[in-house]
KOLKOL-560041 format. One line per 4 residues: for each residue x, y, z of N, C-alpha, C. Coordinates in Angstrom, 2 decimals. Example, Ala and Ser with C-alpha at 12.3 -4.5 7.8 and 13.67 -1.06 7.14 Angstrom:
2
13.19,-5.69,7.80,12.30,-4.50,7.80,13.20,-3.30,7.80; 12.85,-2.25,7.08,13.67,-1.06,7.14,12.90,0.03,7.87
! end
This chain:
297
31.77,-1.03,35.28,32.34,0.41,35.06,30.77,0.66,35.17; 29.99,2.22,35.37,28.67,2.13,35.55,28.62,3.77,34.69; 27.36,3.55,33.67,27.13,4.46,33.09,26.15,4.83,33.11; 25.95,6.58,33.75,24.90,6.95,34.69,23.98,7.93,34.09
24.40,8.31,32.58,23.09,8.99,31.81,22.92,8.49,30.80; 22.20,8.88,29.51,21.95,8.65,28.54,23.14,8.78,27.50; 23.26,10.32,27.84,24.52,11.01,27.25,25.76,10.21,27.49; 26.00,9.46,28.25,26.75,8.99,28.48,27.24,7.51,27.95
26.07,7.07,27.72,26.55,5.54,27.43,26.33,6.08,25.70; 25.46,6.89,25.13,25.83,7.40,23.57,27.51,7.59,23.28; 27.86,7.86,24.67,29.33,8.27,23.95,30.20,7.13,24.07; 29.71,6.32,24.75,30.55,5.12,25.19,30.46,4.80,23.94
29.01,4.42,23.60,28.93,3.62,22.46,29.79,3.80,21.04; 29.75,5.21,20.89,30.75,6.32,19.73,31.89,6.05,19.52; 32.49,5.62,20.91,34.13,5.66,21.10,34.46,4.07,20.94; 33.33,3.41,21.30,33.26,1.92,20.78,33.64,1.51,20.05
32.43,2.24,18.82,32.03,1.92,17.63,34.08,2.40,16.86; 34.48,3.76,17.26,35.17,4.32,16.57,36.39,3.10,16.55; 36.29,2.05,18.02,37.53,1.81,18.53,37.92,0.38,17.36; 36.33,-0.14,17.51,36.49,-1.17,16.65,36.72,-0.92,15.25
36.13,0.01,14.65,36.10,0.48,13.46,37.93,0.50,13.17; 38.29,1.28,13.78,39.97,1.25,13.66,40.73,-0.36,13.78; 40.15,-0.79,14.10,40.91,-2.16,14.65,40.25,-2.96,13.36; 39.46,-3.00,12.81,38.81,-3.53,11.83,39.46,-2.92,10.52
40.04,-1.57,10.41,41.32,-1.20,9.32,42.18,-1.78,9.24; 42.43,-1.87,11.03,43.84,-2.30,10.98,44.38,-3.56,10.71; 43.63,-4.56,10.82,43.52,-5.90,10.50,43.10,-5.97,8.82; 42.30,-4.89,8.53,42.50,-5.22,6.74,43.91,-4.75,6.10
44.28,-3.80,6.73,45.51,-3.48,6.48,46.82,-4.47,6.64; 46.76,-4.99,7.76,47.33,-6.01,7.79,47.59,-7.80,6.55; 46.10,-7.91,6.42,46.19,-8.53,5.87,46.29,-7.68,4.18; 45.98,-7.09,3.76,46.67,-6.16,2.10,48.30,-6.36,2.23
48.61,-5.85,3.10,50.10,-6.06,3.57,51.13,-7.54,3.20; 50.11,-8.31,3.71,50.89,-10.10,3.54,50.34,-10.57,2.76; 49.34,-10.22,1.72,49.48,-10.17,0.38,49.92,-9.89,-1.02; 50.47,-8.05,-0.63,50.98,-7.81,-1.29,52.27,-8.54,-1.75
52.59,-8.22,-3.16,54.33,-8.39,-4.01,55.53,-8.32,-2.82; 56.39,-8.46,-3.33,57.68,-8.60,-2.96,58.61,-7.45,-3.89; 59.21,-6.96,-2.38,59.60,-5.42,-2.98,61.52,-6.03,-2.65; 61.99,-5.85,-3.62,63.52,-6.20,-3.11,64.37,-5.14,-3.53
65.72,-4.82,-2.97,66.94,-4.01,-3.73,67.21,-4.71,-4.81; 67.53,-4.37,-6.46,67.62,-4.56,-7.55,68.98,-3.89,-8.45; 69.52,-4.73,-8.82,70.80,-4.37,-9.05,71.39,-5.24,-10.33; 72.67,-4.50,-10.94,72.66,-5.38,-11.96,74.42,-5.72,-11.38
74.95,-6.60,-12.32,75.97,-7.04,-12.31,76.89,-6.61,-13.76; 77.24,-5.75,-13.62,78.12,-4.69,-15.01,79.30,-3.50,-14.28; 80.17,-3.06,-15.00,81.28,-2.16,-14.68,80.17,-0.89,-14.04; 80.96,-0.62,-12.87,80.69,0.36,-12.00,80.09,2.31,-12.69
80.93,1.95,-14.11,80.66,3.47,-15.22,79.27,2.82,-15.92; 78.37,1.87,-15.56,76.87,1.72,-15.50,76.07,2.69,-14.50; 76.97,3.11,-13.23,76.01,3.36,-12.35,74.56,4.67,-12.47; 75.35,5.63,-13.18,74.72,6.76,-13.26,73.13,5.85,-14.40
73.48,5.41,-15.17,72.18,5.11,-15.81,71.16,4.08,-14.98; 71.99,2.98,-14.02,71.34,2.22,-13.65,70.41,3.03,-12.10; 71.40,4.01,-11.68,69.93,4.84,-11.17,69.09,4.82,-11.55; 69.18,5.90,-12.78,67.74,6.80,-13.60,66.88,5.95,-13.63
67.33,4.59,-13.82,66.37,3.47,-13.92,65.97,2.93,-12.96; 65.93,3.13,-11.79,65.57,2.52,-10.49,65.74,1.25,-10.09; 67.54,1.22,-10.63,67.92,0.11,-9.66,68.84,0.60,-8.30; 68.95,-0.46,-7.22,69.42,0.36,-6.61,70.95,0.69,-5.83
71.67,-0.95,-6.90,72.69,-0.94,-6.57,73.65,-1.67,-7.63; 74.97,-1.53,-7.93,75.51,-2.21,-8.93,76.67,-3.43,-8.16; 76.55,-4.30,-8.85,77.42,-5.42,-8.60,78.84,-5.87,-9.58; 79.88,-5.64,-8.37,80.91,-5.20,-9.30,81.49,-6.38,-9.44
82.59,-6.38,-9.90,83.75,-8.25,-10.31,84.71,-7.58,-8.89; 85.26,-8.25,-8.66,86.51,-8.26,-7.37,87.48,-7.97,-8.77; 87.77,-8.33,-9.36,89.37,-8.36,-10.12,89.04,-7.14,-10.95; 87.92,-6.52,-11.01,88.21,-5.38,-11.63,87.93,-3.94,-11.10
86.95,-4.39,-9.50,86.75,-2.92,-8.76,87.78,-3.44,-7.48; 87.76,-4.39,-7.29,88.91,-4.17,-5.47,90.14,-4.52,-5.75; 90.25,-5.39,-6.96,91.90,-6.10,-7.07,92.34,-5.95,-8.73; 92.12,-4.70,-9.07,91.93,-4.54,-10.62,93.76,-4.46,-11.13
93.78,-5.27,-12.30,95.36,-5.44,-13.02,95.82,-4.43,-12.99; 95.06,-3.10,-12.89,96.03,-1.92,-13.11,96.86,-1.46,-11.88; 96.54,-2.17,-10.89,97.14,-1.88,-9.79,96.24,-1.11,-8.75; 96.69,-0.25,-7.79,96.39,0.82,-6.37,96.25,2.06,-7.63
96.61,2.40,-8.84,96.21,3.60,-9.05,95.17,3.82,-9.42; 94.56,2.59,-10.20,93.11,2.31,-10.69,91.88,1.65,-9.47; 92.31,1.54,-8.15,91.58,0.88,-7.02,91.46,2.54,-6.78; 92.20,3.57,-6.60,91.87,4.62,-5.87,90.84,5.36,-7.29
90.65,5.39,-8.07,89.64,5.24,-9.27,88.36,5.04,-9.10; 88.77,4.09,-8.97,87.17,3.44,-7.91,86.66,4.18,-7.17; 87.72,3.89,-5.94,87.14,4.66,-5.17,86.24,6.22,-4.84; 87.26,7.02,-5.86,86.60,8.16,-5.98,85.03,7.65,-7.04
84.85,7.22,-7.68,83.96,6.92,-8.48,82.67,6.68,-7.80; 82.89,5.43,-6.77,82.03,5.33,-5.47,81.53,6.18,-5.12; 82.33,7.30,-4.51,82.25,8.59,-4.19,81.24,9.30,-4.78; 81.96,9.82,-5.51,80.95,10.89,-6.41,79.40,10.23,-6.91
79.18,8.94,-7.56,77.96,8.70,-7.70,77.26,8.53,-6.62; 77.64,7.52,-5.53,76.66,7.65,-4.63,76.02,6.45,-4.83; 76.43,5.61,-5.91,75.61,4.42,-6.18,75.78,2.96,-5.40; 75.55,2.36,-4.41,76.46,1.67,-3.76,76.44,0.27,-4.65
78.01,-0.61,-4.58,78.37,-1.68,-4.48,78.02,-2.73,-3.63; 76.79,-3.37,-3.62,76.65,-4.04,-2.89,77.14,-5.43,-2.41; 78.02,-5.96,-3.85,78.08,-7.17,-3.83,79.23,-7.29,-5.02; 79.93,-8.63,-4.73,80.67,-8.48,-5.99,80.94,-9.68,-6.96
81.32,-10.16,-7.85,81.35,-11.68,-8.39,82.78,-11.54,-8.61; 83.10,-12.98,-9.60,84.93,-13.64,-9.78,85.16,-13.03,-8.64; 85.28,-13.94,-7.43,86.00,-13.94,-6.72,87.62,-14.12,-6.75; 87.70,-15.19,-7.17,89.03,-15.52,-7.79,89.26,-16.19,-8.71
90.83,-16.45,-9.74,90.10,-17.08,-11.02,90.65,-18.34,-10.80; 90.58,-18.81,-12.19,89.75,-20.42,-12.31,92.06,-20.94,-12.13; 92.69,-20.52,-12.49,94.03,-20.57,-12.07,94.74,-20.86,-10.66; 94.08,-20.29,-10.10,94.17,-20.50,-8.15,93.11,-21.70,-7.88
93.43,-22.93,-7.82,92.83,-24.09,-7.27,92.97,-24.03,-5.74; 91.68,-24.64,-5.96,90.88,-24.98,-4.08,90.94,-26.16,-4.20; 91.13,-27.35,-4.93,90.89,-28.85,-5.20,91.95,-29.09,-6.27; 92.17,-30.50,-5.88,92.89,-31.12,-6.89,94.77,-31.53,-6.20
95.72,-32.17,-7.21,96.71,-32.24,-6.84,97.41,-31.08,-6.80; 97.07,-29.75,-7.26,98.06,-28.95,-7.12,97.40,-27.62,-6.31; 97.36,-27.41,-5.49,96.12,-26.34,-4.55,96.99,-25.11,-4.45; 96.34,-23.99,-4.13,96.85,-23.09,-4.34,96.11,-22.02,-2.57
96.28,-22.55,-1.57,95.11,-21.99,-0.98,96.06,-20.41,-0.18; 96.95,-20.31,0.10,97.80,-19.77,0.13,97.50,-18.15,-0.17; 97.71,-18.38,-1.48,97.42,-17.27,-2.80,96.08,-16.88,-2.39; 95.35,-18.30,-2.47,93.76,-17.16,-2.25,92.95,-16.73,-1.22
93.77,-17.32,0.16,93.14,-16.80,1.06,94.39,-14.96,1.49; 95.32,-15.00,0.56,96.00,-13.76,0.40,95.19,-12.94,-0.41; 94.37,-13.16,-1.07,93.80,-12.43,-1.81,92.46,-12.03,-1.07; 91.71,-13.23,-0.47,90.37,-12.87,0.11,90.52,-12.05,0.70
91.95,-12.29,1.81,91.81,-10.53,2.73,91.71,-9.21,2.32; 92.94,-9.40,0.95,92.74,-7.66,0.01,91.33,-7.87,-0.18; 90.59,-8.49,-0.90,89.11,-8.72,-1.26,88.09,-7.70,-0.39; 88.67,-8.93,1.00,87.25,-8.49,1.42,87.74,-7.14,2.48
88.61,-7.01,2.69,88.99,-5.62,3.22,89.10,-4.67,2.65; 88.61,-4.14,0.89,88.76,-3.41,0.54,86.80,-3.57,0.22; 86.15,-4.32,0.08,84.82,-4.47,-0.25,84.09,-4.10,1.36; 85.24,-4.19,2.45,84.39,-3.45,3.43,84.70,-1.55,3.74
85.97,-1.34,3.28,86.21,0.09,2.86,85.13,0.59,1.80; 84.40,-0.05,0.77,83.55,0.23,0.23,82.36,0.06,1.01; 82.26,-0.28,2.18,80.24,-0.55,2.52,79.73,-1.89,1.95; 80.26,-2.32,1.56,79.88,-3.13,0.63,79.26,-4.38,1.84
78.14,-5.15,1.26,77.54,-6.40,2.04,78.00,-7.60,2.06; 78.36,-8.21,0.45,78.56,-9.40,0.33,79.82,-9.73,-1.01; 80.51,-10.40,-1.03,81.53,-11.51,-2.55,80.60,-12.64,-1.89; 80.42,-12.72,-3.66,80.03,-14.14,-3.97,80.66,-15.18,-4.56
81.14,-16.22,-3.77,82.00,-17.16,-4.18,81.45,-18.28,-4.92; 81.47,-17.91,-6.20,81.16,-19.04,-7.26,82.99,-19.70,-7.77; 83.97,-18.71,-8.32,84.75,-19.31,-9.10,84.75,-21.00,-9.02; 83.81,-21.64,-9.90,83.81,-23.24,-11.09,84.73,-23.40,-10.92
85.95,-22.11,-11.87,87.05,-22.81,-12.60,88.13,-23.37,-11.29; 88.24,-22.43,-10.28,89.13,-22.87,-9.42,88.83,-24.48,-8.11; 87.41,-24.55,-8.32,86.80,-26.07,-7.60,86.63,-26.63,-8.43; 86.58,-26.57,-9.76,86.72,-28.08,-10.27,87.27,-29.27,-10.18
86.93,-30.41,-10.10,87.55,-31.21,-9.68,88.09,-32.34,-10.71; 89.27,-32.16,-10.71,90.00,-33.03,-11.51,89.46,-34.24,-12.22; 89.31,-34.69,-13.72,88.97,-36.09,-13.59,90.40,-37.28,-12.94; 89.32,-37.95,-12.32,90.30,-39.12,-11.44,90.52,-38.95,-10.27
90.32,-37.56,-10.05,91.14,-37.38,-8.58,89.75,-37.41,-7.65; 90.04,-38.15,-6.59,89.16,-38.38,-5.47,87.96,-37.33,-5.16; 86.87,-37.35,-5.05,85.84,-36.51,-4.98,85.71,-36.17,-3.54; 85.79,-37.09,-2.35,86.11,-36.87,-1.31,86.99,-35.76,-0.74
88.02,-36.36,-1.32,89.11,-35.82,-0.58,89.34,-33.89,-1.34; 88.47,-33.94,-2.56,88.69,-32.36,-2.98,87.62,-31.98,-1.99; 86.23,-32.54,-2.10,86.12,-31.56,-1.32,86.49,-31.45,0.54; 87.19,-32.59,1.00,87.97,-32.29,2.09,88.60,-30.73,2.05
89.65,-30.92,0.80,90.62,-29.71,0.61,89.69,-28.39,0.96; 88.79,-28.26,-0.21,87.82,-27.41,-0.32,87.19,-26.28,1.09; 86.79,-27.52,1.65,86.01,-27.21,3.32,87.16,-26.78,3.64; 88.32,-27.07,4.30,89.77,-26.87,4.51,90.07,-25.20,4.16
89.84,-25.18,3.00,89.91,-23.74,3.07,88.96,-22.71,3.08; 87.53,-22.99,2.82,86.51,-22.09,3.30,86.74,-22.23,4.81; 87.15,-22.81,5.67,87.22,-22.74,6.93,88.67,-21.81,7.34; 89.18,-21.43,6.97,90.21,-20.05,7.13,89.73,-19.26,6.22
89.12,-19.17,5.44,88.70,-17.87,4.58,87.47,-17.20,5.51; 86.51,-18.31,6.23,85.30,-17.41,7.17,85.64,-16.87,7.90; 86.71,-16.84,8.84,87.21,-15.87,9.73,87.65,-14.88,9.29; 88.64,-14.53,8.04,88.51,-13.33,6.92,87.72,-12.05,6.97
86.43,-13.38,6.83,85.49,-12.48,6.27,84.79,-11.92,7.32; 84.87,-12.81,8.35,84.04,-12.46,9.82,84.86,-11.23,10.02; 86.19,-11.12,10.16,87.41,-10.54,10.52,86.70,-8.95,10.16; 86.08,-8.94,8.70,86.51,-7.05,8.07,84.21,-7.14,7.94
83.82,-8.30,8.21,81.91,-7.77,8.22,81.57,-7.69,7.03; 81.99,-8.53,6.54,81.54,-8.94,4.77,81.17,-10.39,4.30; 80.20,-10.87,4.13,79.71,-12.15,4.00,80.45,-12.75,2.56; 80.68,-13.73,2.82,81.21,-14.68,1.72,80.04,-15.76,1.78
79.35,-15.64,0.22,77.96,-16.59,-0.03,78.50,-17.05,-1.37; 78.60,-18.61,-0.81,78.76,-19.83,-1.67,77.95,-19.79,-2.86; 78.07,-19.75,-4.14,77.23,-20.35,-4.97,77.41,-21.19,-5.98; 75.95,-21.97,-5.99,75.99,-23.35,-6.76,76.23,-23.16,-7.90
76.66,-23.32,-8.81,76.94,-23.35,-10.49,76.08,-24.25,-10.72; 75.66,-24.71,-12.42,75.44,-25.49,-12.98,76.34,-26.61,-13.48; 75.85,-27.61,-14.15,77.06,-28.39,-14.60,77.95,-28.64,-15.29; 77.49,-26.92,-16.24,78.05,-26.55,-17.56,79.25,-26.17,-17.01
79.34,-25.32,-16.15,80.15,-24.81,-15.69,81.24,-25.28,-14.55; 80.74,-26.24,-13.10,82.00,-26.70,-12.95,80.74,-28.15,-12.61; 82.22,-28.71,-11.95,81.34,-30.42,-11.51,81.42,-30.47,-9.94; 81.49,-29.28,-8.94,81.31,-29.42,-7.74,80.97,-28.46,-7.21
79.62,-28.79,-6.52,78.43,-27.58,-6.03,77.69,-26.92,-6.50; 76.92,-27.75,-6.98,75.77,-27.73,-7.98,74.37,-27.33,-8.16; 74.35,-27.35,-6.31,72.86,-26.97,-5.84,73.05,-26.72,-4.65; 71.95,-25.86,-3.87,71.77,-25.41,-2.75,72.19,-26.39,-1.81
71.81,-27.84,-1.52,72.30,-28.40,-0.98,73.32,-28.90,-0.63; 73.89,-29.17,-1.56,76.03,-29.29,-1.53,76.25,-27.91,-1.19; 75.68,-26.83,-1.54,76.40,-25.54,-1.17,76.14,-25.44,0.58; 74.91,-26.02,0.96,74.97,-26.10,2.58,75.11,-27.13,2.76
75.97,-27.85,2.13,76.40,-29.11,2.83,78.11,-28.40,3.39; 78.66,-27.67,2.14,79.94,-26.69,2.69,79.81,-25.74,3.75; 78.82,-25.36,3.38,78.34,-24.16,5.18,78.23,-24.44,6.05; 77.46,-25.88,6.51,77.57,-26.40,7.57,78.70,-27.05,8.01
79.84,-27.53,7.40,81.01,-27.96,7.95,81.44,-26.72,8.25; 81.53,-25.30,7.75,82.38,-24.25,8.12,81.79,-23.97,9.23; 80.44,-24.10,9.23,79.55,-23.45,10.20,80.37,-22.25,11.28; 80.16,-20.84,10.15,80.53,-19.40,10.82,79.08,-18.59,9.79
78.72,-17.89,11.01,78.09,-16.87,10.15,77.74,-16.25,9.23; 79.41,-16.05,8.45,80.06,-14.52,7.74,80.29,-16.10,6.62; 79.98,-17.25,6.69,79.87,-18.08,5.28,78.94,-18.54,5.08; 77.97,-17.79,4.13,76.46,-17.77,3.67,76.21,-18.41,2.44
74.77,-18.31,1.82,74.07,-19.18,0.62,73.75,-17.90,-0.27; 74.64,-18.04,-1.58,74.07,-17.31,-3.06,72.88,-18.27,-3.36; 71.76,-17.67,-3.97,70.51,-18.22,-4.68,70.72,-17.42,-6.13; 71.15,-18.65,-7.19,71.23,-17.66,-8.58,70.18,-18.86,-9.15
69.05,-17.79,-9.81,67.66,-18.90,-9.67,68.05,-19.20,-11.50; 69.02,-18.46,-12.25,69.82,-19.26,-13.81,69.95,-21.01,-13.58; 70.88,-21.08,-12.35,71.72,-21.71,-12.40,70.81,-22.92,-11.35; 69.76,-22.36,-10.68,68.57,-23.60,-10.19,67.79,-23.87,-11.52
67.51,-23.04,-12.59,66.58,-23.42,-13.89,67.38,-24.51,-14.76; 68.75,-24.44,-14.69,69.45,-24.91,-15.87,69.64,-26.45,-15.15; 69.80,-26.41,-13.46,69.84,-27.87,-13.01,68.26,-28.36,-13.19; 67.03,-27.68,-12.91,65.88,-27.94,-12.37,65.85,-28.74,-11.08
66.50,-27.23,-10.36,65.99,-26.93,-9.12,64.83,-26.48,-8.70; 64.11,-27.19,-8.11,62.74,-26.34,-7.64,62.55,-25.10,-6.82; 61.66,-24.60,-6.95,61.45,-23.55,-5.55,61.23,-23.56,-4.35; 60.51,-24.88,-3.87,60.78,-25.35,-2.38,62.47,-25.57,-2.11
63.40,-25.66,-2.66,64.76,-26.48,-2.38,64.89,-24.37,-1.64; 64.69,-23.47,-2.03,64.71,-22.14,-1.71,63.82,-22.29,-0.12; 63.15,-22.49,-0.18,62.38,-22.61,1.16,63.05,-23.17,2.01; 63.39,-24.50,1.80,64.55,-25.67,2.15,65.64,-25.08,3.08
66.58,-24.08,2.52,67.34,-23.66,2.57,67.57,-22.49,3.21; 66.19,-21.92,3.13,66.06,-19.86,3.15,67.13,-18.85,4.27; 67.31,-20.27,5.22,68.02,-19.63,6.46,69.47,-19.24,6.28; 70.16,-19.58,5.05,71.17,-19.36,4.44,71.51,-18.51,3.24
70.59,-18.28,2.48,70.84,-17.14,1.65,70.58,-15.67,1.92; 71.73,-15.11,1.46,72.11,-14.08,1.47,71.73,-13.11,0.45; 71.86,-13.43,-0.63,72.05,-12.66,-1.76,71.48,-13.58,-3.08; 71.08,-13.08,-4.22,70.44,-13.71,-5.56,70.83,-13.18,-6.06
70.58,-13.88,-7.72,70.97,-13.41,-8.82,70.32,-14.31,-10.03; 70.16,-13.36,-11.33,68.74,-14.23,-12.11,68.90,-13.68,-13.27; 68.49,-14.65,-13.87,68.85,-14.61,-15.74,67.63,-15.78,-15.96; 67.53,-15.83,-17.15,66.55,-16.59,-18.37,67.71,-17.67,-18.35
66.96,-18.73,-18.70,67.24,-19.85,-18.56,67.72,-20.88,-19.44; 67.49,-20.64,-21.06,67.96,-20.79,-22.38,69.57,-20.19,-22.85; 69.54,-19.21,-22.46,70.75,-18.38,-23.17,71.49,-17.40,-22.10; 70.83,-17.45,-20.71,71.35,-16.20,-19.73,71.04,-14.96,-20.00
70.14,-14.81,-20.88,69.46,-13.20,-21.52,68.72,-13.05,-20.27; 68.66,-11.22,-20.37,68.01,-10.80,-19.47,66.50,-11.10,-19.37; 65.72,-11.23,-18.03,64.43,-10.96,-17.78,63.37,-10.44,-19.10; 62.43,-11.22,-19.37,61.81,-10.01,-20.61,62.48,-10.56,-21.84
63.36,-10.82,-22.58,63.98,-11.64,-23.61,63.35,-12.83,-24.63; 63.49,-13.81,-23.47,62.71,-14.67,-23.90,61.15,-14.58,-22.93; 61.14,-13.92,-22.09,59.29,-14.09,-21.46,59.47,-15.34,-20.28; 60.92,-15.77,-19.91,60.89,-16.87,-18.72,59.58,-16.03,-17.33
58.90,-16.98,-16.88,58.27,-16.80,-15.45,59.23,-17.37,-14.19; 59.63,-16.26,-13.18,60.45,-16.10,-12.70,59.41,-16.52,-10.93; 58.07,-16.42,-11.22,57.00,-16.17,-9.80,57.36,-17.00,-9.26; 57.23,-18.54,-9.70,57.51,-19.48,-8.54,58.17,-19.49,-7.49
59.56,-18.96,-7.97,60.79,-18.54,-7.40,60.71,-17.55,-6.50; 60.51,-16.54,-7.07,60.24,-14.91,-6.20,58.83,-15.33,-4.50; 58.29,-16.55,-5.30,56.76,-17.00,-3.81,57.89,-17.20,-2.96; 58.67,-18.29,-3.59,59.41,-19.05,-2.30,60.15,-18.05,-1.56
61.03,-16.93,-2.27,62.17,-15.78,-1.66,60.78,-14.94,-0.27; 59.63,-15.17,-0.86,58.63,-14.45,-0.38,58.15,-14.95,0.99; 58.37,-16.25,1.08,57.98,-17.28,1.95,59.01,-17.14,2.89; 59.95,-17.09,2.35,61.01,-17.19,3.86,61.56,-15.52,4.06
60.85,-14.99,3.91,60.80,-13.36,3.78,62.08,-12.55,3.67; 62.60,-12.86,2.50,64.18,-12.48,1.91,63.88,-11.26,1.88; 64.67,-10.65,2.90,65.10,-9.48,2.15,66.54,-8.59,1.53; 67.56,-9.30,1.16,68.61,-9.30,0.57,68.45,-8.96,-0.99
69.44,-8.39,-1.19,69.59,-8.27,-2.89,69.21,-8.96,-4.35; 68.69,-8.69,-5.36,69.06,-9.83,-6.41,68.98,-8.79,-7.63; 70.18,-9.42,-8.02,70.62,-8.61,-9.50,70.68,-9.64,-10.68; 70.43,-9.27,-11.65,70.50,-9.64,-12.83,71.96,-9.81,-13.64
72.18,-10.90,-13.42,73.53,-11.56,-13.99,73.45,-12.28,-15.25; 73.53,-11.44,-16.82,73.09,-11.69,-17.62,73.92,-11.90,-19.07; 73.66,-12.42,-19.92,74.51,-12.25,-21.52,74.29,-10.65,-21.65; 74.38,-10.14,-22.30,73.69,-8.67,-22.89,74.13,-8.44,-24.27
72.91,-8.58,-24.97,72.82,-8.47,-26.15,72.88,-6.37,-26.91; 72.42,-5.84,-25.97,71.57,-4.38,-26.32,71.52,-4.04,-24.57; 72.67,-3.82,-23.96,72.26,-3.47,-22.34,71.62,-2.62,-21.94; 71.74,-1.68,-22.44,70.41,0.00,-22.31,69.20,-0.60,-22.26
68.86,-1.17,-23.49,67.33,-1.09,-23.37,67.26,-2.63,-22.62; 67.98,-3.89,-22.92,67.32,-5.12,-22.07,67.67,-4.78,-20.34; 68.22,-4.04,-20.02,68.55,-3.25,-18.24,66.78,-2.87,-18.17; 66.57,-2.05,-19.09,65.58,-1.15,-19.31,64.28,-1.88,-19.22
64.23,-3.01,-19.95,62.92,-3.82,-20.08,62.94,-4.93,-18.68; 64.43,-5.01,-18.32,64.33,-5.89,-17.07,63.98,-5.70,-16.19; 64.15,-4.39,-15.58,63.68,-3.92,-14.38,62.06,-3.94,-14.04; 61.49,-3.89,-15.66,60.08,-3.72,-15.28,59.69,-5.14,-15.52
60.08,-5.86,-15.95,59.77,-7.47,-16.15,59.39,-7.59,-14.41; 60.86,-7.99,-14.03,61.49,-8.00,-12.22,60.20,-7.62,-11.64; 59.96,-6.17,-11.27,58.94,-5.43,-10.59,58.04,-6.02,-11.29; 57.25,-6.04,-12.02,55.99,-6.92,-12.37,55.79,-8.37,-11.81
56.54,-9.05,-12.05,56.55,-10.62,-11.34,56.82,-10.38,-10.07; 57.45,-9.59,-9.37,57.58,-9.37,-8.03,56.44,-9.20,-7.16; 55.44,-7.88,-8.18,54.54,-7.44,-7.08,53.31,-8.45,-7.10; 53.52,-9.75,-8.25,52.32,-10.31,-8.33,52.37,-11.33,-7.78
53.61,-11.60,-6.57,53.47,-12.91,-6.12,52.67,-12.64,-4.51
! end
């Protein structure tokens, strides 16, 4: 390129200076974005009648119960009332807990796989109707291995059930999220690695992993496990370690786990699943504490 006049040279220098300044600003912006905290959709595991309060406080969604919202004991009439509430409030139900009761056994000498699959089909179909993303597959009582029962056989039973359940989730486009629970609640699938073991055996993209930081704390499971198994994680729960209290009650520091979620570029939901003493006060303080800790990572 030739610059024939001094004016042309001056214009070239000005233009180049502006471009370089823009690139520097872009680089600085990129650096700032990568070093800021983690922002996630926040929700609460509670009944949907709290939706308006949660919305006012800045929560993004409610996490309801399968047995209360999708398959209520009162039957279809209550289900239709729930549908109407959802339409009026317009606060999404992103996910569900309490998939099926402990009396429906997935393992042991007396299993109830057909009843479980029937319930799963109904729950997943209705979750799709409500625009929900996933159902958490905890159900610790169902998967509790009876004393003296062969653990390898129990694991095989559970995998067989899950291999039949995953295609139902795929059919409706709602993910099932396997939830490892601490050993105070069940004696089978107590860590992220054990959950992933089942997920890999099922080998279906609609059968993924739930990360519950409360259970991880109870089991002394390190944040590095989130990084190790991050590719499978689609949803998270949170509560303080000692008594499953809401964030801010005892003052637990969740930032190491939040840093791990940031490292895997997690973008799923984060729900407070807690034992409540003063619900309104604790969810108000809880969202502030969680947002502060997320912003600090």
